C-alpha positions, 0 to 999 in steps of 0.5 A, spaced: 342 310 196 349 309 194 354 306 199 357 313 200 351 318 200 349 316 208 356 317 211 357 323 207 350 326 209 352 324 216 358 328 215 355 334 213 350 334 218 356 334 223 359 340 220 352 344 220 352 343 227 359 345 228 358 351 224 351 353 228 355 352 235 361 357 233 361 363 236 361 369 231 359 364 227 356 368 221 363 370 219 366 369 212 367 361 214 360 361 216 357 364 209 361 359 205 359 353 209 352 355 209 352 357 202 355 350 200 350 347 204 345 350 199 349 348 193 351 341 195 344 340 197 343 335 191 347 330 195 341 329 200 337 327 194 342 323 191 342 326 184 343 332 180 340 334 173 339 340 168 334 343 164 334 341 156 328 345 154 323 349 157 320 343 161 325 337 160 329 335 166 334 330 165 337 327 172 343 323 173 345 319 180 351 322 183 357 318 183 362 316 189 367 320 186 363 326 186 362 325 194 369 324 195 370 331 191 365 334 196 368 331 202 375 333 200 373 341 199 368 341 206 374 337 210 379 343 208 374 348 209 372 345 216 380 345 218 381 352 216 375 354 220 378 350 226 385 353 225 382 360 225 378 359 231 383 356 235 389 360 233 387 366 231 381 368 235 379 374 232 373 377 235 367 379 230 366 385 235 366 392 231 363 398 233 360 400 227 355 405 230 361 409 233 363 410 226 357 412 223 356 417 228 362 420 226 359 421 219 366 421 216 363 417 210 357 422 207 361 424 201 362 417 199 355 415 200 353 422 196 358 419 190 355 412 190 348 415 190 350 419 184 354 413 180 348 409 182 343 414 179 347 415 173 348 408 171 340 407 173 338 412 167 343 410 162 341 402 163 334 405 162 336 409 156 340 404 152 336 398 155 329 401 153 324 396 152 328 390 152 328 391 160 321 389 160 322 383 156 320 376 159 326 372 157 332 374 161 336 372 156 333 378 152 334 382 157 342 380 158 343 381 151 341 389 151 343 391 158 350 392 156 356 394 161 352 399 164 348 394 168 355 391 171 356 398 174 349 399 176 350 392 180 357 394 183 355 401 185 348 398 188 352 393 193 357 398 195 352 403 197 349 397 201 355 395 204 357 403 206 350 403 209 351 397 213 358 398 216 360 406 216 355 411 213 350 415 217 344 414 212 338 411 215 333 414 210 338 411 204 335 404 206 328 406 202 332 408 196 337 402 196 331 398 197 327 401 190 334 399 186 334 392 189 327 391 187 329 394 180 334 389 180 330 383 181 325 385 176 330 385 171 331 378 173 337 378 177 337 375 184 344 375 186 344 382 188 339 381 193 342 375 196 349 378 197 345 384 200 342 379 205 349 376 207 352 382 208 346 384 213 347 378 216 355 378 217 354 385 220 348 383 224 351 377 227 358 377 226 359 382 231 355 379 237 359 373 241 353 368 241 352 362 238 348 362 231 344 356 234 341 361 239 339 366 234 334 361 231 329 366 229 334 369 224 336 363 221 329 361 220 328 368 216 334 366 212 331 360 210 325 363 208 329 368 204 332 362 200 325 359 199 323 366 197 329 367 192 327 360 189 320 362 188 322 368 185 325 365 179 318 360 178 314 367 179 318 372 175 314 370 168 307 372 172 310 378 175 313 381 169 307 380 165 303 382 171 298 376 171 295 375 177 292 368 175 299 365 173 302 367 180 296 364 183 296 358 179 304 357 180 302 358 188 296 353 188 300 347 184 303 342 189 308 340 184 311 347 185 313 346 192 315 338 190 320 341 185 322 347 188 329 344 190 330 339 184 329 344 179 334 349 182 340 352 180 344 348 185 342 341 181 345 344 174 352 346 177 353 340 181 351 336 174 357 340 171 361 337 177 358 330 177 359 329 169 366 331 169 368 327 175 364 321 172 367 321 165 373 323 168 373 329 163 380 332 162 382 339 159 389 342 158 390 348 163 389 354 157 383 356 161 387 357 167 390 363 164 384 367 165 386 367 172 392 372 172 389 376 167 383 378 172 389 382 175 390 386 169 385 392 167 382 389 160 387 383 160 382 379 156 382 385 151 390 386 151 392 379 151 386 376 146 381 371 147 382 365 151 377 360 152 373 359 159 372 352 162 365 353 160 367 353 153 371 346 154 365 342 158 359 345 155 359 343 148 363 336 149 358 334 155 352 338 154 351 339 147 343 339 147 343 345 152 343 352 148 343 356 155 349 358 159 350 353 165 354 358 169 360 353 171 363 350 177 370 351 180 371 344 183 370 341 176 374 346 173 380 344 177 379 337 177 379 337 169 386 340 169 389 335 175 384 331 178 384 330 185 390 334 186 387 340 183 381 339 188 385 339 194 389 345 191 383 349 189 380 348 196 386 350 200 387 356 196 380 358 197 380 357 204 386 361 205 383 367 201 377 366 205 381 367 212 385 373 209 379 376 207 376 375 214 381 377 218 382 384 213 375 386 214 376 386 222 383 389 222 383 394 216 381 402 217 373 403 217 373 406 210 376 400 206 371 395 210 365 396 205 370 394 200 372 388 203 365 386 206 363 386 199 369 382 196 369 377 202 361 375 201 362 374 194 368 370 195 365 366 200 358 365 196 358 366 189 364 362 187 359 356 188 356 357 181 362 360 177 369 358 175 375 362 178 377 367 173 369 369 173 369 370 181 376 374 180 373 378 175 367 380 179 372 382 185 376 386 180 369 390 178 368 391 185 375 394 186 374 399 180 367 401 182 370 403 189 375 407 186 370 411 182 366 412 189 373 414 192 375 419 186 368 422 186 368 423 193 375 426 193 372 431 188 366 433 192 370 434 198 374 439 194 368 442 191 365 443 198 372 446 201 372 451 195 365 454 196 365 454 203 
């Protein structure tokens, strides 16, 4: 154990206690911290690692400078959370039940289901037999842009049902589409849906999270299930019970469940960049403002992403996409100052989104809830441009839902 590992672990555990004792603790700040607790979990082991081939994992000890980056980020997140709690004092209470009782958003739900069904059928038509491939890379190569619409509309529909739409029977249909997404090999939608459910369920109660320990255990079980799904997906798609039983009965499955998980790969990126003091120019940061332009990457030409910089240079033997790390991205551009800057911007945007969810009109709550949860959670495995691209995709999908709902309302008015 390095000299800084134990002090950092104690610091992180004190933050864990703080977030458990907060009132309305499962807001976006809570989601962000608990997500960081998972994605920074290599700090408890003292090393990070990545998969070179199908079985060969390479591990490296976390550098002291890597712990310093974590400390900077978590300190800024904590101070922003504390400022929010002390000076803004927003209540998480919102009467979702009353909004649902008014049934004002049924046309938005009709629209979401229509678009979801269209994207589902097109996904199956164009994806064909590739959707049932055991190799996720082959699935991704064949699903095209229809999957992007499918995922966004699915999560928007779930956000509507959780917040403002009176569609209780829709849960079963949405669960089917969610399970289909997991079957394809994607777990993000499942995680985002769970986080939105927890936000709506626990952020509206003036209680401390530690008092909701049964639900927290349910959350831990959900995380465990998500990690297990990745290991079991081969057997599930093949329909081979013997493979599933072999995985479940193997003690090494549970021993390596965390150390071979995604957080260890994404933190390997940060650890390697910081350890080697890997630097880039700021060219890849131009992708960030381009996300505010429709088809910006097409209009302004191709710009190298941060992954295009670090993976060939630092991980040349890896032939799969390693995702990215936004802290490493900004460290590579301007060192510790970059870490301070991106941590501050991230935390302030988190505060704005947290406030907006509470204060906007009901019709915008599904959009902001989904955007907020993505921002709070999914940024830990991506660079800044990619997470903004996802947010843009959600906004476009929301506008499609609103436009189709407008048409359906007019159609209904004409034929009354």
